[in-house]
KOLMI-52560 format. One line per field, with one value per atom (N, C-alpha, C): residue in three letters; atom name; z, x, y. Coordinates in nm, 3 decimals. Each point is the difference from the previous one (the first is absolute). Last residue first. Layout:
residu	[ALA_...] $
atome	[CA_...] $
up	[Z_...] $
east	[X_...] $
north	[Y_...] $
% end
This chain:
residu	[LYS_LYS_LYS_TYR_TYR_TYR_GLU_GLU_GLU_THR_THR_THR_VAL_VAL_VAL_VAL_VAL_VAL_ILE_ILE_ILE_ILE_ILE_ILE_GLY_GLY_GLY_ALA_ALA_ALA_THR_THR_THR_GLY_GLY_GLY_ALA_ALA_ALA_GLY_GLY_GLY_GLY_GLY_GLY_ALA_ALA_ALA_GLY_GLY_GLY_GLY_GLY_GLY_SER_SER_SER_SER_SER_SER_GLU_GLU_GLU_MET_MET_MET_ALA_ALA_ALA_GLY_GLY_GLY_GLY_GLY_GLY_GLY_GLY_GLY_ALA_ALA_ALA_GLY_GLY_GLY_TYR_TYR_TYR_GLY_GLY_GLY_THR_THR_THR_ALA_ALA_ALA_ASP_ASP_ASP_ASN_ASN_ASN_GLN_GLN_GLN_GLY_GLY_GLY_THR_THR_THR_THR_THR_THR_THR_THR_THR_SER_SER_SER_TRP_TRP_TRP_ASN_ASN_ASN_CYS_CYS_CYS_GLY_GLY_GLY_GLY_GLY_GLY_HIS_HIS_HIS_GLY_GLY_GLY_PHE_PHE_PHE_GLN_GLN_GLN_SER_SER_SER_SER_SER_SER_GLY_GLY_GLY_ALA_ALA_ALA_ARG_ARG_ARG_ASN_ASN_ASN_ASP_ASP_ASP_ILE_ILE_ILE_ALA_ALA_ALA_ARG_ARG_ARG_GLY_GLY_GLY_GLY_GLY_GLY_ASP_ASP_ASP_GLY_GLY_GLY_GLY_GLY_GLY_GLN_GLN_GLN_ILE_ILE_ILE_ASN_ASN_ASN_LEU_LEU_LEU_ASP_ASP_ASP_GLY_GLY_GLY_GLY_GLY_GLY_ASN_ASN_ASN_GLY_GLY_GLY_LEU_LEU_LEU_GLY_GLY_GLY_GLY_GLY_GLY_ILE_ILE_ILE_ASN_ASN_ASN_ARG_ARG_ARG_THR_THR_THR_ASN_ASN_ASN_ALA_ALA_ALA_THR_THR_THR_ASN_ASN_ASN_GLY_GLY_GLY_GLY_GLY_GLY_VAL_VAL_VAL_GLY_GLY_GLY_LYS_LYS_LYS_LEU_LEU_LEU_GLY_GLY_GLY_SER_SER_SER_ILE_ILE_ILE_THR_THR_THR_ASN_ASN_ASN_THR_THR_THR_GLY_GLY_GLY_ASP_ASP_ASP_ALA_ALA_ALA_TRP_TRP_TRP_SER_SER_SER_SER_SER_SER_ASP_ASP_ASP_GLY_GLY_GLY_GLY_GLY_GLY_ASP_ASP_ASP_THR_THR_THR_GLY_GLY_GLY_ALA_ALA_ALA_ALA_ALA_ALA_GLY_GLY_GLY_ASP_ASP_ASP_THR_THR_THR_ALA_ALA_ALA_GLY_GLY_GLY_GLY_GLY_GLY_THR_THR_THR_GLY_GLY_GLY_ALA_ALA_ALA_ALA_ALA_ALA_GLY_GLY_GLY_ILE_ILE_ILE_THR_THR_THR_ILE_ILE_ILE_THR_THR_THR_SER_SER_SER_THR_THR_THR_SER_SER_SER_ILE_ILE_ILE_SER_SER_SER_SER_SER_SER_VAL_VAL_VAL_ASP_ASP_ASP_LEU_LEU_LEU_LEU_LEU_LEU_LYS_LYS_LYS_LYS_LYS_LYS_ALA_ALA_ALA_TYR_TYR_TYR_GLY_GLY_GLY_GLY_GLY_GLY_ALA_ALA_ALA_SER_SER_SER_GLY_GLY_GLY_GLY_GLY_GLY_ILE_ILE_ILE_GLN_GLN_GLN_GLU_GLU_GLU_VAL_VAL_VAL_GLY_GLY_GLY_THR_THR_THR_ASN_ASN_ASN_ASP_ASP_ASP_ARG_ARG_ARG_SER_SER_SER_GLY_GLY_GLY_GLY_GLY_GLY_ALA_ALA_ALA_GLY_GLY_GLY_GLY_GLY_GLY_GLY_GLY_GLY_GLN_GLN_GLN_VAL_VAL_VAL_GLU_GLU_GLU_MET_MET_MET_VAL_VAL_VAL_VAL_VAL_VAL_LYS_LYS_LYS_THR_THR_THR_ILE_ILE_ILE_GLY_GLY_GLY_THR_THR_THR_PRO_PRO_PRO_ARG_ARG_ARG_THR_THR_THR_TRP_TRP_TRP_THR_THR_THR_GLY_GLY_GLY_SER_SER_SER_ALA_ALA_ALA_THR_THR_THR_PHE_PHE_PHE_VAL_VAL_VAL_GLN_GLN_GLN_MET_MET_MET_SER_SER_SER_ASN_ASN_ASN_LEU_LEU_LEU_GLY_GLY_GLY_ALA_ALA_ALA_ALA_ALA_ALA_ALA_ALA_ALA_SER_SER_SER_ALA_ALA_ALA_TRP_TRP_TRP_ALA_ALA_ALA_ASN_ASN_ASN_ASP_ASP_ASP_GLY_GLY_GLY_ARG_ARG_ARG_LEU_LEU_LEU_PHE_PHE_PHE_THR_THR_THR_SER_SER_SER_ALA_ALA_ALA_SER_SER_SER_ALA_ALA_ALA_THR_THR_THR_GLY_GLY_GLY_THR_THR_THR_ALA_ALA_ALA_SER_SER_SER_LEU_LEU_LEU_GLY_GLY_GLY_ALA_ALA_ALA_VAL_VAL_VAL_GLY_GLY_GLY_VAL_VAL_VAL_ALA_ALA_ALA_ASP_ASP_ASP_ASP_ASP_ASP_ALA_ALA_ALA_LEU_LEU_LEU_VAL_VAL_VAL_GLY_GLY_GLY_GLY_GLY_GLY_THR_THR_THR_VAL_VAL_VAL_LYS_LYS_LYS_THR_THR_THR_LEU_LEU_LEU_ALA_ALA_ALA_MET_MET_MET] $
atome	[N_CA_C_N_CA_C_N_CA_C_N_CA_C_N_CA_C_N_CA_C_N_CA_C_N_CA_C_N_CA_C_N_CA_C_N_CA_C_N_CA_C_N_CA_C_N_CA_C_N_CA_C_N_CA_C_N_CA_C_N_CA_C_N_CA_C_N_CA_C_N_CA_C_N_CA_C_N_CA_C_N_CA_C_N_CA_C_N_CA_C_N_CA_C_N_CA_C_N_CA_C_N_CA_C_N_CA_C_N_CA_C_N_CA_C_N_CA_C_N_CA_C_N_CA_C_N_CA_C_N_CA_C_N_CA_C_N_CA_C_N_CA_C_N_CA_C_N_CA_C_N_CA_C_N_CA_C_N_CA_C_N_CA_C_N_CA_C_N_CA_C_N_CA_C_N_CA_C_N_CA_C_N_CA_C_N_CA_C_N_CA_C_N_CA_C_N_CA_C_N_CA_C_N_CA_C_N_CA_C_N_CA_C_N_CA_C_N_CA_C_N_CA_C_N_CA_C_N_CA_C_N_CA_C_N_CA_C_N_CA_C_N_CA_C_N_CA_C_N_CA_C_N_CA_C_N_CA_C_N_CA_C_N_CA_C_N_CA_C_N_CA_C_N_CA_C_N_CA_C_N_CA_C_N_CA_C_N_CA_C_N_CA_C_N_CA_C_N_CA_C_N_CA_C_N_CA_C_N_CA_C_N_CA_C_N_CA_C_N_CA_C_N_CA_C_N_CA_C_N_CA_C_N_CA_C_N_CA_C_N_CA_C_N_CA_C_N_CA_C_N_CA_C_N_CA_C_N_CA_C_N_CA_C_N_CA_C_N_CA_C_N_CA_C_N_CA_C_N_CA_C_N_CA_C_N_CA_C_N_CA_C_N_CA_C_N_CA_C_N_CA_C_N_CA_C_N_CA_C_N_CA_C_N_CA_C_N_CA_C_N_CA_C_N_CA_C_N_CA_C_N_CA_C_N_CA_C_N_CA_C_N_CA_C_N_CA_C_N_CA_C_N_CA_C_N_CA_C_N_CA_C_N_CA_C_N_CA_C_N_CA_C_N_CA_C_N_CA_C_N_CA_C_N_CA_C_N_CA_C_N_CA_C_N_CA_C_N_CA_C_N_CA_C_N_CA_C_N_CA_C_N_CA_C_N_CA_C_N_CA_C_N_CA_C_N_CA_C_N_CA_C_N_CA_C_N_CA_C_N_CA_C_N_CA_C_N_CA_C_N_CA_C_N_CA_C_N_CA_C_N_CA_C_N_CA_C_N_CA_C_N_CA_C_N_CA_C_N_CA_C_N_CA_C_N_CA_C_N_CA_C_N_CA_C_N_CA_C_N_CA_C_N_CA_C_N_CA_C_N_CA_C_N_CA_C_N_CA_C_N_CA_C_N_CA_C_N_CA_C_N_CA_C_N_CA_C_N_CA_C_N_CA_C_N_CA_C_N_CA_C_N_CA_C_N_CA_C_N_CA_C_N_CA_C_N_CA_C_N_CA_C_N_CA_C_N_CA_C_N_CA_C_N_CA_C_N_CA_C_N_CA_C_N_CA_C_N_CA_C_N_CA_C_N_CA_C_N_CA_C_N_CA_C_N_CA_C_N_CA_C_N_CA_C_N_CA_C_N_CA_C_N_CA_C_N_CA_C_N_CA_C_N_CA_C_N_CA_C_N_CA_C_N_CA_C_N_CA_C_N_CA_C_N_CA_C_N_CA_C_N_CA_C_N_CA_C_N_CA_C_N_CA_C_N_CA_C_N_CA_C_N_CA_C_N_CA_C_N_CA_C_N_CA_C_N_CA_C_N_CA_C_N_CA_C] $
up	[0.992_0.074_0.010_-0.051_-0.057_0.089_-0.126_0.090_-0.071_0.017_-0.095_0.079_0.102_0.062_-0.102_0.043_-0.088_0.066_0.129_0.041_-0.089_0.011_-0.044_0.058_0.058_-0.015_-0.048_-0.122_0.113_-0.031_-0.226_-0.011_0.116_-0.064_-0.011_-0.019_-0.151_0.099_-0.026_-0.130_-0.042_0.114_0.064_-0.030_-0.034_-0.091_0.112_-0.049_-0.341_0.101_0.115_-0.277_-0.044_0.109_0.048_-0.093_-0.054_0.296_0.069_-0.094_-0.120_0.022_0.055_0.071_-0.080_0.034_0.028_0.061_-0.096_0.006_-0.038_0.069_0.199_-0.083_-0.029_0.103_0.053_-0.098_0.067_-0.059_0.055_0.076_0.080_-0.052_-0.348_0.145_0.063_-0.478_0.052_0.151_-0.194_-0.054_0.057_0.145_-0.025_-0.062_-0.066_0.091_-0.039_-0.222_0.079_0.102_-0.308_-0.078_0.076_0.137_-0.029_-0.078_-0.047_0.109_-0.047_-0.153_-0.051_0.111_0.009_0.025_-0.040_0.031_0.039_0.034_0.072_-0.102_0.050_0.099_0.066_-0.107_-0.018_-0.044_0.085_0.187_-0.080_-0.040_0.092_0.067_-0.095_-0.039_-0.047_0.077_0.131_-0.052_-0.037_0.214_-0.059_-0.060_0.228_-0.076_-0.073_0.096_0.082_-0.090_-0.023_-0.054_0.089_0.086_0.016_-0.061_-0.218_0.139_0.003_-0.413_0.056_0.151_-0.333_0.058_0.053_-0.188_-0.102_0.052_0.306_-0.110_-0.097_0.507_-0.106_-0.112_0.304_0.036_-0.127_0.197_-0.100_0.043_0.334_-0.061_-0.098_0.090_0.065_-0.069_-0.002_-0.066_0.077_0.264_-0.100_-0.058_0.196_0.041_-0.114_0.113_-0.092_0.049_0.135_0.050_-0.088_0.043_-0.088_0.051_0.246_-0.057_-0.097_0.394_-0.118_-0.031_0.355_0.031_-0.117_-0.084_0.119_0.010_-0.343_0.015_0.116_-0.075_-0.002_-0.003_-0.194_0.111_-0.020_-0.232_-0.003_0.123_-0.009_-0.042_0.007_-0.101_0.101_-0.049_-0.097_-0.051_0.115_-0.016_0.059_-0.046_-0.047_-0.100_0.052_0.212_0.051_-0.096_0.008_-0.077_0.050_-0.020_0.080_-0.091_-0.004_-0.059_0.082_0.225_-0.074_-0.054_0.084_0.076_-0.089_0.018_-0.064_0.080_0.239_-0.074_-0.072_0.105_0.075_-0.092_0.005_-0.091_0.064_0.219_-0.020_-0.113_0.318_-0.122_-0.039_0.439_-0.045_-0.119_0.314_-0.104_-0.031_0.345_0.004_-0.095_0.037_0.138_0.022_-0.419_0.034_0.144_-0.379_0.138_0.044_-0.443_0.029_0.140_-0.245_0.070_-0.002_-0.151_-0.029_0.072_0.076_0.000_-0.038_-0.175_0.117_-0.016_-0.193_-0.025_0.128_0.018_-0.015_-0.044_-0.130_0.117_-0.032_-0.211_-0.018_0.126_0.032_-0.034_-0.032_-0.054_0.075_-0.049_-0.171_0.105_0.078_-0.247_-0.025_0.119_-0.046_0.007_-0.021_-0.001_-0.063_-0.003_-0.001_0.069_-0.075_-0.047_-0.038_0.080_0.173_-0.077_-0.030_0.090_0.050_-0.090_0.086_-0.091_0.068_0.281_-0.070_-0.095_0.164_0.025_-0.086_0.190_-0.123_0.029_0.276_0.011_-0.129_0.218_-0.115_0.022_0.308_-0.010_-0.112_0.041_0.018_-0.017_0.089_-0.043_0.020_0.066_-0.057_-0.052_0.094_0.008_-0.067_0.011_0.136_0.021_-0.423_0.042_0.137_-0.310_0.078_0.048_-0.198_0.028_0.092_-0.353_0.137_0.005_-0.305_-0.009_0.142_-0.194_0.095_-0.037_-0.119_-0.058_0.085_0.014_0.053_-0.064_-0.041_-0.052_0.065_0.082_-0.012_-0.040_-0.137_0.112_-0.028_-0.225_-0.008_0.126_-0.037_-0.027_0.003_-0.144_0.106_-0.038_-0.200_-0.004_0.117_-0.070_0.039_-0.001_-0.168_-0.006_0.031_-0.031_0.101_0.007_-0.286_-0.029_0.095_0.009_-0.141_-0.032_0.427_-0.060_-0.149_0.328_0.005_-0.058_-0.032_0.015_0.013_0.123_-0.082_0.030_0.033_0.061_-0.098_0.005_-0.035_0.063_0.192_-0.087_-0.025_0.104_0.061_-0.104_0.024_-0.048_0.058_0.210_-0.067_-0.039_0.041_0.081_-0.083_-0.088_-0.051_0.087_-0.032_0.085_-0.046_-0.147_-0.041_0.072_0.054_0.018_-0.048_-0.039_-0.031_0.009_0.242_-0.076_-0.035_0.174_-0.014_-0.077_0.114_0.095_-0.005_-0.129_-0.027_0.108_-0.001_-0.075_-0.028_0.103_0.028_-0.090_0.100_-0.063_0.034_0.300_-0.077_-0.061_0.114_0.056_-0.090_0.116_-0.089_0.073_0.079_0.055_-0.112_-0.005_0.029_0.060_-0.291_0.118_0.029_-0.503_0.122_0.116_-0.431_-0.018_0.114_-0.134_0.098_-0.035_-0.226_-0.016_0.093_-0.084_0.063_-0.009_-0.256_0.034_0.067_-0.138_0.005_0.038_-0.104_0.015_-0.016_-0.096_0.004_0.001_0.159_-0.085_0.017_0.061_0.052_-0.097_0.038_-0.038_0.059_0.082_-0.145_-0.049_0.441_-0.045_-0.152_0.249_-0.019_-0.052_0.236_-0.050_-0.008_-0.065_0.103_-0.062_-0.220_0.079_0.116_-0.365_0.118_0.100_-0.409_-0.035_0.117_0.102_-0.072_-0.031_0.077_0.049_-0.085_0.115_-0.090_0.058_0.150_0.008_-0.104_0.127_-0.058_0.010_0.176_-0.137_-0.068_0.380_-0.006_-0.146_0.373_-0.131_0.012_0.354_-0.023_-0.136_0.203_0.003_-0.032_-0.210_0.135_-0.006_-0.321_0.013_0.145_-0.181_0.041_0.026_-0.273_0.061_0.043_-0.242_0.144_0.069_-0.481_0.058_0.151_-0.152_-0.099_0.070_0.267_-0.046_-0.103_0.117_0.014_-0.059_0.230_-0.113_0.032_0.276_-0.059_-0.117_0.251_0.096_-0.064_-0.294_0.068_0.091_-0.149_-0.021_0.080_-0.178_0.115_-0.032_-0.286_0.023_0.115_-0.154_0.051_0.033_-0.082_0.017_0.058_-0.259_0.062_0.006_-0.064_-0.012_0.076_-0.241_0.121_-0.027_-0.250_-0.008_0.129_-0.088_0.026_-0.011_-0.260_0.106_0.015] $
east	[4.418_-0.058_0.101_0.081_0.011_-0.071_0.071_-0.048_-0.005_0.234_-0.040_-0.024_0.032_-0.001_-0.054_0.221_-0.065_0.013_0.041_0.025_-0.082_0.214_-0.098_0.040_0.104_0.039_-0.113_0.042_-0.025_0.044_0.236_-0.122_-0.010_0.232_0.025_-0.132_0.093_-0.055_0.046_0.267_-0.092_-0.046_0.131_0.066_-0.103_-0.156_0.041_0.078_0.013_-0.101_0.056_0.335_-0.111_-0.104_0.423_-0.082_-0.118_0.331_-0.081_-0.090_0.132_0.075_-0.093_-0.070_-0.040_0.088_-0.020_0.020_-0.046_-0.216_0.117_0.006_-0.231_-0.027_0.127_-0.053_0.026_-0.032_-0.235_0.113_0.010_-0.348_0.122_0.119_-0.384_-0.010_0.139_-0.180_-0.006_-0.017_0.241_-0.110_0.003_0.184_0.025_-0.122_0.110_-0.062_0.040_0.109_0.102_-0.059_-0.209_0.054_0.106_-0.242_-0.098_0.052_0.264_-0.083_-0.096_0.502_-0.128_-0.084_0.467_-0.107_-0.138_0.399_0.054_-0.111_-0.033_-0.014_0.056_0.031_0.036_0.000_-0.312_0.121_0.026_-0.260_-0.019_0.133_-0.070_0.021_-0.021_-0.244_0.113_0.009_-0.219_-0.020_0.130_-0.065_-0.132_-0.018_0.398_-0.037_-0.134_0.265_-0.030_-0.027_0.291_-0.102_-0.015_0.195_0.008_-0.116_0.137_-0.012_-0.005_0.250_-0.128_0.010_0.276_0.005_-0.138_0.085_-0.010_0.024_0.178_-0.096_0.016_0.166_0.022_-0.104_0.031_0.065_0.023_-0.356_0.094_0.056_-0.160_-0.049_0.103_-0.013_0.037_-0.067_-0.222_0.099_0.026_-0.158_-0.051_0.109_0.078_-0.001_-0.055_-0.109_0.067_-0.014_-0.060_-0.011_0.083_-0.224_0.072_-0.026_-0.177_0.099_0.089_-0.223_-0.034_0.104_0.007_-0.080_-0.036_0.124_0.031_-0.093_0.214_-0.098_0.042_0.122_0.039_-0.122_0.081_-0.043_0.039_0.299_-0.134_-0.031_0.351_-0.012_-0.144_0.236_-0.078_-0.030_0.394_-0.088_-0.070_0.168_0.037_-0.098_0.007_0.082_0.052_-0.316_0.137_0.095_-0.499_0.073_0.144_-0.380_0.049_0.069_-0.396_0.113_0.037_-0.238_-0.026_0.127_-0.071_0.040_-0.013_-0.269_0.102_0.023_-0.190_-0.028_0.122_-0.073_0.014_-0.005_-0.213_0.076_0.008_-0.102_-0.018_0.088_-0.228_0.076_-0.024_-0.079_-0.010_0.093_-0.256_0.091_-0.026_-0.251_0.122_0.105_-0.409_0.017_0.122_-0.127_-0.103_0.009_0.150_0.025_-0.112_0.242_-0.091_0.035_0.108_0.029_-0.118_0.265_-0.105_0.033_0.145_0.031_-0.124_0.083_-0.040_0.036_0.236_-0.115_-0.038_0.245_0.021_-0.129_0.089_-0.031_0.024_0.274_-0.119_-0.025_0.251_0.020_-0.133_0.143_-0.078_0.029_0.167_0.080_-0.074_-0.310_0.144_0.074_-0.501_0.065_0.150_-0.300_-0.083_0.065_0.140_0.021_-0.071_-0.200_0.115_0.010_-0.213_-0.033_0.127_-0.114_0.059_-0.040_-0.292_0.089_0.056_-0.156_-0.049_0.105_-0.069_0.075_-0.048_-0.278_0.055_0.066_-0.155_0.026_0.067_-0.300_0.069_0.015_-0.094_-0.017_0.088_-0.229_0.123_-0.030_-0.254_0.000_0.137_-0.071_-0.131_-0.006_0.376_-0.018_-0.132_0.215_-0.046_-0.020_0.142_-0.099_-0.058_0.337_-0.104_-0.108_0.544_-0.106_-0.103_0.345_-0.041_-0.111_0.404_-0.088_-0.034_0.172_0.004_-0.100_0.277_-0.083_0.015_0.091_0.025_-0.098_0.219_-0.085_0.040_0.044_0.056_-0.104_-0.021_-0.019_0.061_0.195_-0.110_-0.009_0.190_0.038_-0.124_0.041_-0.032_0.045_0.266_-0.132_-0.023_0.322_0.000_-0.144_0.337_-0.132_0.009_0.300_-0.004_-0.139_0.127_0.095_-0.013_-0.255_0.004_0.095_-0.149_0.125_0.008_-0.347_0.006_0.130_-0.369_0.133_-0.006_-0.335_-0.003_0.128_-0.103_0.021_-0.031_-0.242_0.123_0.008_-0.265_-0.010_0.136_-0.096_0.011_-0.016_-0.211_0.108_-0.008_-0.178_-0.035_0.121_0.004_-0.015_-0.030_-0.107_0.072_-0.028_-0.046_-0.026_0.089_-0.215_0.096_-0.037_-0.102_-0.034_0.115_-0.225_0.121_-0.040_-0.226_-0.007_0.142_-0.316_0.124_-0.026_-0.358_0.100_0.131_-0.578_0.134_0.097_-0.483_0.084_0.141_-0.375_-0.015_0.091_0.155_-0.114_-0.001_0.211_0.033_-0.125_0.095_-0.071_0.023_0.218_-0.003_-0.070_-0.047_0.021_-0.004_0.144_-0.118_0.037_0.186_0.015_-0.131_0.117_-0.038_0.011_0.086_0.054_-0.042_0.029_-0.034_0.071_-0.169_0.088_-0.047_-0.045_-0.056_0.103_-0.123_0.092_-0.078_-0.026_-0.056_0.107_0.077_-0.145_-0.052_0.436_-0.038_-0.151_0.131_0.069_-0.050_-0.294_0.126_0.060_-0.442_0.017_0.126_-0.195_-0.016_0.027_0.168_-0.061_-0.006_-0.017_0.095_-0.073_-0.062_-0.062_0.106_0.108_-0.014_-0.064_0.158_-0.121_-0.015_0.334_0.040_-0.116_-0.049_0.032_0.043_-0.325_0.124_0.021_-0.449_0.063_0.122_-0.208_-0.017_0.075_-0.227_0.098_-0.029_-0.265_0.127_0.108_-0.451_-0.021_0.130_0.040_-0.071_-0.013_0.156_-0.019_-0.071_0.331_-0.132_-0.007_0.310_-0.011_-0.142_0.181_0.014_-0.009_-0.176_0.060_0.006_0.031_-0.103_0.068_0.096_0.042_-0.119_0.015_-0.010_0.042_-0.022_0.108_0.000_-0.323_0.083_0.114_-0.464_0.121_0.075_-0.535_0.108_0.125_-0.471_0.092_0.105_-0.372_-0.017_0.093_-0.005_0.020_-0.008_0.169_-0.122_0.027_0.342_-0.026_-0.122_0.051_0.038_-0.031_-0.109_0.143_0.050_-0.462_0.036_0.146_-0.094_-0.117_0.045_0.196_0.032_-0.126_0.185_-0.111_0.033_0.316_-0.030_-0.113_0.073_0.031_-0.039_0.159_-0.111_0.047_0.194_0.033_-0.117] $
north	[4.304_-0.112_-0.113_0.560_-0.135_-0.101_0.582_-0.105_-0.137_0.535_-0.104_-0.128_0.555_-0.132_-0.100_0.535_-0.098_-0.138_0.563_-0.138_-0.093_0.552_-0.100_-0.134_0.590_-0.139_-0.089_0.539_-0.089_-0.143_0.440_-0.082_-0.097_0.527_-0.144_-0.074_0.526_-0.092_-0.143_0.480_-0.106_-0.088_0.530_-0.126_-0.107_0.499_-0.084_-0.122_0.393_-0.026_-0.082_0.316_-0.082_-0.014_0.226_0.078_-0.079_-0.194_0.101_0.079_-0.508_0.123_0.107_-0.538_0.115_0.119_-0.601_0.132_0.110_-0.516_0.077_0.137_-0.471_0.117_0.077_-0.552_0.132_0.111_-0.520_0.072_0.142_-0.370_-0.006_0.074_-0.125_-0.016_0.000_0.241_-0.135_-0.001_0.428_-0.079_-0.141_0.544_-0.142_-0.066_0.533_-0.097_-0.142_0.434_-0.070_-0.097_0.337_-0.112_-0.080_0.420_-0.103_-0.119_0.465_-0.048_-0.108_0.202_-0.048_-0.061_0.181_0.098_-0.051_-0.291_0.130_0.099_-0.548_0.104_0.132_-0.545_0.126_0.109_-0.462_0.070_0.123_-0.453_0.120_0.062_-0.540_0.127_0.118_-0.493_0.079_0.132_-0.527_0.135_0.070_-0.447_0.021_0.139_-0.160_-0.119_0.017_0.451_-0.117_-0.120_0.511_-0.089_-0.124_0.538_-0.145_-0.076_0.473_-0.043_-0.152_0.245_-0.045_-0.022_0.365_-0.134_-0.036_0.432_-0.106_-0.140_0.400_0.011_-0.117_-0.083_0.098_-0.011_-0.422_0.126_0.082_-0.427_0.052_0.135_-0.406_0.123_0.055_-0.533_0.126_0.118_-0.503_0.085_0.129_-0.450_0.093_0.087_-0.508_0.141_0.086_-0.531_0.091_0.143_-0.570_0.137_0.093_-0.536_0.092_0.141_-0.329_-0.089_0.078_0.287_-0.079_-0.107_0.354_-0.117_-0.088_0.520_-0.081_-0.120_0.435_-0.106_-0.088_0.547_-0.141_-0.090_0.534_-0.083_-0.146_0.392_-0.056_-0.082_0.430_-0.139_-0.048_0.498_-0.071_-0.142_0.412_-0.105_-0.070_0.515_-0.128_-0.107_0.504_-0.068_-0.135_0.307_0.000_-0.071_0.060_0.102_0.012_-0.438_0.114_0.101_-0.449_0.072_0.123_-0.443_0.122_0.066_-0.537_0.119_0.124_-0.515_0.081_0.128_-0.461_0.123_0.056_-0.538_0.124_0.122_-0.508_0.084_0.137_-0.525_0.144_0.055_-0.443_0.023_0.144_-0.358_0.138_0.017_-0.425_0.048_0.147_-0.203_-0.082_0.053_0.224_-0.042_-0.087_0.211_-0.099_-0.049_0.412_-0.042_-0.092_0.298_-0.112_-0.046_0.509_-0.126_-0.097_0.525_-0.098_-0.130_0.556_-0.143_-0.082_0.518_-0.077_-0.146_0.487_-0.086_-0.072_0.489_-0.144_-0.069_0.519_-0.082_-0.147_0.437_-0.082_-0.082_0.480_-0.141_-0.065_0.537_-0.098_-0.142_0.443_-0.064_-0.106_0.332_-0.006_-0.060_-0.158_0.131_-0.015_-0.379_0.103_0.137_-0.566_0.127_0.113_-0.503_0.081_0.130_-0.489_0.121_0.079_-0.560_0.123_0.118_-0.465_0.071_0.124_-0.452_0.119_0.056_-0.528_0.122_0.115_-0.435_0.055_0.134_-0.480_0.144_0.046_-0.446_0.058_0.151_-0.479_0.145_0.054_-0.505_0.076_0.149_-0.536_0.139_0.062_-0.471_0.034_0.143_-0.422_0.145_0.037_-0.441_0.032_0.150_-0.173_-0.099_0.032_0.224_0.069_-0.097_0.048_-0.097_0.066_0.258_-0.026_-0.104_0.296_-0.116_-0.042_0.506_-0.112_-0.109_0.514_-0.107_-0.124_0.584_-0.134_-0.098_0.551_-0.108_-0.132_0.593_-0.133_-0.103_0.539_-0.092_-0.136_0.464_-0.096_-0.085_0.529_-0.139_-0.090_0.545_-0.095_-0.141_0.433_-0.061_-0.094_0.450_-0.141_-0.052_0.446_-0.061_-0.149_0.451_-0.106_-0.062_0.379_-0.109_-0.118_0.426_-0.037_-0.114_0.227_0.047_-0.032_-0.131_0.147_0.055_-0.468_0.057_0.153_-0.420_0.121_0.076_-0.561_0.131_0.113_-0.508_0.069_0.139_-0.468_0.117_0.064_-0.546_0.133_0.111_-0.536_0.086_0.140_-0.502_0.125_0.083_-0.556_0.119_0.123_-0.542_0.116_0.122_-0.579_0.116_0.116_-0.515_0.102_0.128_-0.574_0.141_0.088_-0.522_0.075_0.147_-0.466_0.125_0.045_-0.474_0.075_0.128_-0.296_-0.049_0.079_0.013_0.054_-0.047_-0.092_-0.092_0.049_0.360_-0.142_-0.084_0.502_-0.067_-0.149_0.411_-0.120_-0.061_0.525_-0.115_-0.120_0.526_-0.116_-0.113_0.550_-0.134_-0.103_0.551_-0.079_-0.134_0.492_-0.086_-0.073_0.134_0.071_-0.098_-0.144_0.135_0.092_-0.564_0.103_0.130_-0.507_0.115_0.111_-0.574_0.121_0.110_-0.512_0.109_0.113_-0.586_0.135_0.102_-0.489_0.012_0.142_-0.394_0.142_0.015_-0.479_0.095_0.142_-0.476_0.051_0.100_-0.281_0.140_0.060_-0.443_0.013_0.141_-0.330_0.125_0.005_-0.479_0.110_0.123_-0.544_0.123_0.110_-0.536_0.104_0.124_-0.425_-0.021_0.098_-0.016_-0.076_-0.013_0.245_-0.138_-0.084_0.419_-0.023_-0.147_0.318_-0.122_-0.029_0.502_-0.113_-0.119_0.532_-0.108_-0.107_0.406_0.044_-0.107_-0.044_0.046_0.038_-0.366_0.127_0.040_-0.447_0.061_0.133_-0.284_0.058_0.065_-0.442_0.146_0.043_-0.458_0.054_0.152_-0.456_0.132_0.044_-0.514_0.095_0.134_-0.519_0.125_0.084_-0.442_-0.002_0.127_-0.071_-0.082_0.008_0.339_-0.067_-0.071_0.084_0.066_-0.082_0.031_-0.097_0.063_0.224_-0.015_-0.106_0.187_-0.131_-0.025_0.415_-0.107_-0.138_0.418_-0.040_-0.119_0.403_-0.142_-0.043_0.503_-0.083_-0.145_0.380_0.011_-0.085_0.002_0.132_0.014_-0.475_0.086_0.133_-0.488_0.128_0.085_-0.550_0.093_0.128_-0.401_0.076_0.099_-0.488_0.142_0.069_-0.537_0.093_0.143_-0.447_0.097_0.097] $
% end
């Protein structure tokens, strides 16, 4: 039986195929000849990851066909109370996770939701966070903003996740001293402190800031959102 001659990964013109077979398709540096005599990708599977903490543009790397994206909305700020008993922390942003075929998608607009700020004066509410989103012209996947803490002793609900295969609502803003503000999939809500300033800010991404009593400082700050894109060949 004659052996097949291979030059640069391509069957040479003067090669004699095994058992009369000849390969079909086009060879490249990232392909191999399978047992069924067809060219196949030599680099399938998990390939890379892009993490966005600021708004921008996702650009599909060469060879990427699918992505799993995680979209986290921004967390809200906590209130500054004026009675000592009605402290409401900010709620967390929503979260969405999506498996998406990007074979025909070259770029996507990435928006990262801003962090909410805490109330600075007696009776002031915290500000809302911002919405995060992936938008490629066909698909929009979003994590909606957390809602700022208030002084009306009314719990504020977390932001929603939209458009994902998995959508999770952010944690509600905590109510009263020693409770936490809303936590997210990527961060922890700040504590509602009675008078201790600087210790009620959220940590991580997309979480709510804790409230503050009037005799302390400002309400805690929330944290901005994040988008993680895991890329597959």
